C-alpha positions in Angstrom: 0.2 -93.3 46.8 2.3 -90.4 45.6 4.2 -88.0 47.9 5.9 -84.8 47.0 8.1 -82.5 49.1 7.9 -79.6 46.7 5.0 -77.1 47.0 1.8 -78.8 45.7 0.3 -77.9 42.4 -3.2 -78.2 43.9 -4.5 -77.2 47.3 -7.9 -78.5 48.2 -10.0 -75.8 49.7 -10.9 -75.8 53.4 -14.7 -75.5 53.0 -17.6 -75.0 55.4 -17.8 -76.9 58.7 -16.3 -80.2 57.8 -17.3 -80.2 54.1 -13.5 -80.5 53.8 -13.4 -83.4 56.3 -10.7 -85.9 57.0 -11.8 -88.3 54.3 -11.5 -85.7 51.6 -8.2 -84.3 52.8 -6.8 -87.8 53.1 -7.9 -88.7 49.6 -6.3 -85.6 48.2 -3.0 -85.9 50.1 -2.6 -89.5 49.1 -2.6 -88.3 45.5 0.4 -86.0 46.2 -1.6 -82.8 46.5 -2.4 -80.8 49.6 -5.5 -82.1 51.4 -7.0 -79.6 53.8 -9.4 -80.1 56.7 -11.7 -77.4 57.9 -11.2 -76.3 61.5 -14.4 -74.3 61.6 -16.7 -75.5 64.5 -14.7 -78.7 64.7 -15.4 -79.2 68.4 -19.2 -79.2 67.7 -18.6 -81.5 64.7 -16.8 -84.0 66.9 -19.4 -84.2 69.6 -22.2 -84.5 67.1 -20.4 -87.4 65.3 -20.1 -89.1 68.7 -23.8 -88.6 69.5 -24.7 -90.0 66.1 -23.0 -93.3 67.2 -19.6 -92.7 65.5 -20.2 -94.9 62.5 -17.1 -96.9 61.7 -15.5 -96.0 65.1 -13.2 -93.5 63.5 -13.6 -90.7 66.1 -12.9 -93.1 69.0 -10.0 -94.7 67.2 -8.3 -91.3 66.8 -9.3 -90.2 70.3 -7.4 -93.2 71.7 -4.2 -91.6 70.3 -4.7 -88.1 71.8 -1.9 -87.6 74.3 -4.0 -85.8 76.9 -5.9 -88.9 77.9 -8.4 -87.3 80.3 -9.9 -85.1 77.5 -10.5 -88.1 75.3 -12.0 -90.1 78.1 -14.3 -87.3 79.3 -15.5 -86.6 75.7 -16.3 -90.3 75.1 -18.1 -90.6 78.4 -20.2 -87.5 77.9 -21.1 -87.5 74.2 -20.8 -91.0 72.7 -24.1 -92.7 72.1 -23.7 -96.3 71.0 -26.9 -96.4 68.9 -27.0 -92.7 68.1 -29.7 -90.3 69.2 -33.4 -91.3 69.1 -35.4 -89.6 66.5 -36.4 -86.1 67.6 -33.9 -85.9 70.4 -31.7 -82.8 70.1 -27.9 -82.8 70.3 -26.3 -82.1 73.6 -24.6 -78.7 73.2 -21.1 -77.5 74.1 -20.7 -74.3 76.1 -20.4 -71.5 73.7 -16.8 -70.2 73.3 -15.8 -67.2 75.4 -12.7 -65.1 76.0 -11.8 -67.2 79.1 -12.6 -70.9 78.7 -12.1 -73.7 81.2 -9.1 -76.1 80.8 -11.6 -78.9 79.9 -13.3 -76.8 77.2 -9.9 -75.9 75.7 -8.9 -79.6 75.8 -12.1 -80.7 74.0 -11.3 -78.2 71.2 -7.7 -79.5 71.0 -9.0 -83.0 70.9 -11.4 -82.3 68.0 -8.7 -80.6 65.9 -6.3 -83.5 66.7 -8.9 -86.1 65.6 -9.5 -84.5 62.3 -5.9 -84.0 61.4 -4.9 -87.5 62.7 -7.5 -89.2 60.5 -6.5 -87.1 57.5 -2.9 -88.2 58.0 -3.6 -91.8 58.8 -2.0 -94.4 56.5 0.4 -92.1 54.5 3.2 -89.6 55.1 2.0 -86.8 52.7 1.3 -83.3 54.0 -2.1 -82.2 55.4 -3.3 -78.7 56.1 -6.0 -77.1 58.2 -8.1 -74.1 57.3 -9.4 -71.6 59.8 -11.3 -68.3 59.6 -9.4 -65.4 61.2 -12.8 -63.8 62.0 -13.6 -66.7 64.4 -11.1 -65.9 67.1 -12.3 -67.6 70.3 -11.3 -71.2 69.5 -8.3 -70.4 67.4 -5.5 -71.1 69.8 -6.8 -74.4 71.1 -7.6 -75.5 67.6 -4.1 -74.7 66.3 -2.5 -76.5 69.2 -4.6 -79.6 68.8 -3.9 -79.7 65.1 -0.1 -79.3 65.8 -0.3 -82.2 68.3 -1.5 -84.3 65.3 1.4 -83.1 63.1 -0.5 -80.7 60.8 1.8 -79.6 58.0 0.1 -76.4 56.8 -2.2 -73.8 58.4 -4.3 -71.6 56.0 -6.3 -68.7 57.3 -8.5 -66.1 55.6 -11.5 -63.9 56.4 -9.4 -61.3 58.2 -5.8 -60.2 58.8 -3.9 -63.1 60.5 -0.8 -61.1 61.3 -0.2 -62.7 64.7 -0.6 -66.3 63.7 3.0 -67.0 62.6 4.3 -66.0 66.0 1.6 -68.0 67.7 2.7 -71.1 65.7 6.3 -70.5 66.8 5.3 -70.4 70.5 2.9 -73.4 70.4 5.5 -75.5 68.7 7.6 -75.0 71.9 4.6 -75.5 74.2 5.0 -71.9 75.3 2.1 -69.5 76.3 0.6 -67.8 73.3 -1.9 -65.0 72.9 -4.0 -63.2 70.3 -5.2 -59.7 70.5 -9.0 -60.0 71.0 -11.2 -57.8 68.8 -13.7 -56.0 71.1 -16.0 -53.3 69.7 -16.1 -50.2 71.9 -12.8 -50.9 73.6 -10.8 -47.7 74.4 -8.1 -46.9 71.9 -5.4 -47.3 74.5 -6.8 -50.6 75.9 -6.2 -54.2 74.8 -7.8 -57.5 75.5 -6.2 -60.9 74.7 -7.1 -64.5 74.1 -4.5 -66.8 75.8 -3.5 -70.4 75.8 -0.7 -71.9 78.0 0.0 -75.4 76.8 1.9 -76.2 80.0 -1.3 -76.0 82.0 -2.5 -79.1 80.2 0.5 -81.3 80.9 2.3 -82.8 83.9 5.4 -82.6 81.8 5.3 -81.1 78.3 6.3 -83.4 75.4 9.2 -82.7 73.1 8.8 -79.7 70.8 6.4 -79.9 67.9 7.1 -79.3 64.2 5.9 -75.8 63.3 3.5 -76.0 60.3 3.9 -73.8 57.2 1.6 -70.8 57.3 -0.4 -69.6 54.2 -2.6 -66.6 54.6 -5.6 -66.4 52.2 -5.7 -62.8 50.9 -7.6 -60.9 48.3 -5.2 -58.0 47.7 -1.5 -57.6 47.1 -1.3 -54.8 49.7 -2.4 -57.3 52.4 0.1 -59.9 51.2 2.9 -57.3 51.3 2.0 -56.2 54.8 1.9 -59.8 56.1 5.2 -60.7 54.5 6.8 -57.7 56.2 5.0 -57.2 59.4 3.7 -60.6 60.6 5.0 -61.8 63.9 6.8 -64.7 62.3 7.5 -66.4 59.0 4.9 -66.4 56.3 5.5 -69.4 54.0 3.4 -68.4 51.0 -0.1 -67.0 50.1 -3.4 -68.1 48.6 -4.7 -65.3 46.4 -8.5 -65.6 46.4 -10.8 -63.9 44.1 -14.5 -63.0 44.7 -15.8 -66.0 42.7 -14.6 -68.4 45.4 -17.2 -70.0 47.7 -18.0 -69.2 51.3 -17.0 -65.8 52.6 -15.5 -63.3 50.2 -13.6 -60.2 50.9 -15.8 -57.1 50.5 -15.1 -54.9 47.5 -12.9 -51.9 48.0 -14.5 -48.5 48.2 -18.1 -47.6 48.6 -20.6 -50.5 48.4 -22.2 -50.9 45.0 -24.8 -53.6 44.3 -25.9 -55.1 40.9 -29.5 -55.7 39.9 -29.4 -59.0 41.8 -28.3 -57.2 45.0 -24.8 -58.6 44.8 -21.6 -56.6 45.6 -19.9 -55.2 42.5 -16.1 -55.8 42.2 -14.0 -53.6 40.1 -10.4 -52.9 39.0 -9.4 -51.9 42.5 -10.1 -55.5 43.6 -7.8 -57.0 41.1 -4.5 -58.4 42.6 -1.2 -57.3 41.0 0.5 -60.7 40.7 3.8 -59.0 39.8 3.9 -57.5 43.3 3.1 -60.9 44.7 5.9 -62.6 42.7 8.3 -59.9 44.0 7.8 -61.1 47.5 9.7 -64.3 46.6 7.2 -66.6 48.3 5.1 -69.4 46.7 1.5 -68.5 46.0 -1.6 -70.2 44.7 -4.5 -68.8 42.8 -8.0 -69.4 44.1 -11.5 -68.6 43.0 -12.8 -69.9 39.7 -9.6 -72.0 39.4 -11.2 -75.4 38.9 -10.1 -76.3 35.4 -6.8 -77.3 33.7 -6.5 -74.0 31.8 -6.5 -72.0 35.1 -3.7 -74.2 36.5 -1.7 -73.6 33.3 -2.4 -69.8 33.5 -1.5 -69.7 37.2 1.8 -71.4 36.6 2.5 -69.1 33.7 1.9 -66.1 36.0 4.5 -67.5 38.5 2.2 -69.2 40.9 3.0 -72.5 42.5 -0.4 -73.7 41.6 -4.1 -73.3 42.4 -6.5 -73.8 45.3 -9.8 -75.5 44.3 -12.9 -75.8 46.4 -16.1 -76.4 44.5 -15.1 -79.5 42.5 -13.9 -81.1 45.7 -17.0 -80.1 47.7 -19.2 -82.4 45.6 -17.0 -85.4 45.3 -17.8 -88.7 47.0 -15.3 -88.1 49.9 -16.5 -84.6 50.9 -18.5 -84.1 54.1 -21.5 -82.5 52.4 -24.6 -84.5 53.2 -25.1 -87.0 50.5 -28.7 -86.1 49.7 -27.7 -82.4 49.2 -24.7 -83.4 47.1 -26.7 -85.6 44.8 -29.5 -83.1 44.4 -27.2 -80.2 43.6 -25.2 -82.2 41.2 -28.3 -83.4 39.3 -29.5 -79.9 38.9 -26.0 -78.4 38.1 -25.5 -81.0 35.4 -28.5 -79.5 33.7 -27.5 -75.9 34.3 -30.3 -75.5 36.8 -28.4 -74.0 39.8 -27.7 -70.4 40.8 -24.9 -69.1 43.0 -25.6 -65.7 44.6 -23.2 -63.5 46.5 -25.3 -62.3 49.4 -23.9 -59.2 51.1 -26.3 -59.6 54.1 -26.5 -63.3 55.0 -23.4 -63.7 57.1 -23.4 -62.1 60.6 -19.7 -61.3 60.0 -20.6 -58.6 57.5 -18.5 -60.4 54.8 -20.3 -61.3 51.5 -21.2 -64.9 51.4 -21.9 -67.3 48.5 -25.2 -69.2 48.6 -26.4 -71.9 46.3 -30.0 -72.0 45.2 -31.8 -74.8 43.2 -35.3 -76.2 42.7 -35.0 -78.8 45.5 -33.3 -76.6 48.1 -34.7 -77.8 51.4 -34.2 -74.4 53.0 -36.3 -72.5 50.3 -39.3 -70.8 51.9 -38.4 -72.0 55.4 -38.9 -69.3 58.1 -36.4 -70.1 60.8 -36.7 -68.9 64.4 -33.7 -66.8 65.2 -31.4 -68.7 67.6 -27.7 -68.2 68.4 -26.6 -71.2 70.4 -23.3 -72.1 68.8 -21.8 -68.7 69.0 -18.8 -69.0 66.7 -19.6 -65.8 64.7 -20.5 -63.6 67.7 -18.8 -60.3 68.1 -17.4 -59.1 71.5 -18.4 -55.6 72.7 -17.9 -53.5 75.8 -21.2 -53.0 77.7 -22.3 -49.9 79.6 -20.9 -51.5 82.8 -17.4 -51.9 81.2 -17.7 -55.7 80.9 -17.2 -57.7 77.7 -20.4 -59.1 76.3 -21.2 -61.1 73.1 -23.8 -60.5 70.4 -24.6 -61.8 67.0 -26.6 -60.2 64.2 -28.3 -63.5 63.6 -29.6 -63.9 67.2 -33.1 -62.8 68.2 -33.5 -59.2 67.3 -34.7 -58.0 70.7 -31.7 -59.6 72.4 -29.3 -58.1 69.8 -30.7 -54.6 70.2 -30.6 -54.8 74.0 -26.9 -55.5 73.7 -26.4 -52.3 71.7 -26.6 -53.7 68.2 -27.9 -51.6 65.4 -31.3 -52.7 63.9 -30.1 -52.5 60.3 -27.4 -55.1 61.1 -30.1 -57.8 61.6 -31.7 -57.4 58.2 -31.2 -60.5 56.1 -28.9 -62.2 58.5 -28.8 -66.0 58.8 -27.4 -68.3 61.4 -24.5 -69.8 59.3 -23.2 -71.8 62.3 -26.4 -74.0 62.5 -27.0 -73.9 58.8 -23.5 -75.2 57.8 -23.7 -78.0 60.4 -27.1 -79.0 58.9 -25.4 -79.1 55.4 -23.1 -81.8 56.6 -25.9 -83.9 58.1 -25.8 -82.8 61.7 -28.9 -80.5 62.0 -30.1 -79.5 65.4 -33.7 -80.5 66.4 -35.5 -77.7 68.1 -38.0 -78.0 71.0 -41.0 -77.8 68.7 -39.6 -80.6 66.5 -38.4 -78.4 63.7 -35.1 -79.3 62.1 -32.5 -76.6 61.3 -32.4 -76.0 57.5 -29.1 -76.1 55.7 -27.2 -73.5 53.7 -25.0 -74.7 50.8 -22.2 -72.5 49.7 -20.1 -72.9 46.5 -18.0 -70.9 44.2 -19.2 -69.7 40.8 -17.6 -72.8 39.2 -20.7 -74.8 40.2 -22.7 -73.1 37.5 -20.4 -74.6 34.8 -19.7 -78.0 36.4 -21.8 -79.8 33.8 -18.8 -79.9 31.4 -16.7 -81.6 34.1 -19.5 -84.1 35.0 -19.9 -85.1 31.3 -23.1 -87.0 32.2 -21.8 -88.5 35.5 -23.9 -88.2 38.6 -20.9 -88.7 41.0 -17.1 -88.7 41.0 -14.1 -88.9 43.4 -11.4 -86.7 44.6 -9.0 -88.6 42.3 -11.2 -87.7 39.3 -10.8 -84.0 40.2 -7.1 -84.3 40.5 -6.7 -86.2 37.2 -8.9 -83.6 35.5 -6.9 -80.6 36.8 -3.6 -82.2 35.9 -4.7 -83.4 32.5 -2.8 -80.5 30.8 0.2 -80.6 33.2 
């Protein structure tokens, strides 16, 4: 095992809902680079792993170490199924997140984040990070606090402007009440709503202060990096500069929307990041998006970067959380150059462009899915006619969305990414009619040229990726 205290050369991307799981992050960190777990939907991931029987007992082993004992005991009692769920039985659902959540619901989210980070850090002393989406606000505070209870070393956040997060980390490290301004459509310009978490409400006596993790915003423009460096509520410790070839959600192009012949957003010179202005901030930065090759690491270092963030190569390695059948099928086709990665401007309910992989054996191809929104991570909050805050999602049933004041055009082409991404890691929900939620696989553009890296292999490890990326170092 290698361990470095200097900024890592390689940050492993925080992908999907537990594609970047604890096994992958642990494998990367043990090789001296920064392994990162995904915090997206981690509470649902935990309870579905428990309902699947917790193979290997890893969830329960980590839960035994969670310092708020009642939360671990309640989760095990309610969700653990010794032999897993019988075929055709649906998963028991969590209550969807809301502005105000019960202490028990907050603690379950803390528990899930703790478990993922604890397992990623188990057996070594190298740094581990957690990736969150700024756009998913409701579980953020509890997720951060749970990760910090497990000693997370880095927090990375993209898909939005995480200006308040540095100050939140400062407060949570001291077990002090923290809040985030809650984005609510239709709120009066002089009004404000907040999401809050008071750690002291969960303890009889709070433990000693926690170590505050480093904070790395994921940005797609030098102007956003400059603003965060100057106006964030606390210290920003570096940046990940992500281009539009990265997987998952991409920042939309600047200016009026233009689409190419495939219906994809067109990025231009206005979307290019001025690295000289990033360097002038005096903070370490990493280049992401199409960075998965030795020459890109060399070029990033020559441009003054600390290194690169790589997602796609790690997403298909043995240790990733992507369902094995999907992994093998995509790699087999990618090795022959028979995959396509498309930037879909409509698929995500967030309105952000989203990368989707297509290949001949895609199990979601041609599947007509009934519109259901029962996980709720990507819902938007709005002020209803009665002045109360409600929630809607462009991927929910159209009639329900329109009744809540949503615009009809916002529903066109939308997909339920919450359910689809959980299906992609092997936890698809079974519906009342027996249908199984289809998966969505997301990758960066690097997938279309992965054949050179594979060199005839059908599988590889995280260590293989690191050795390859460092081969010119």
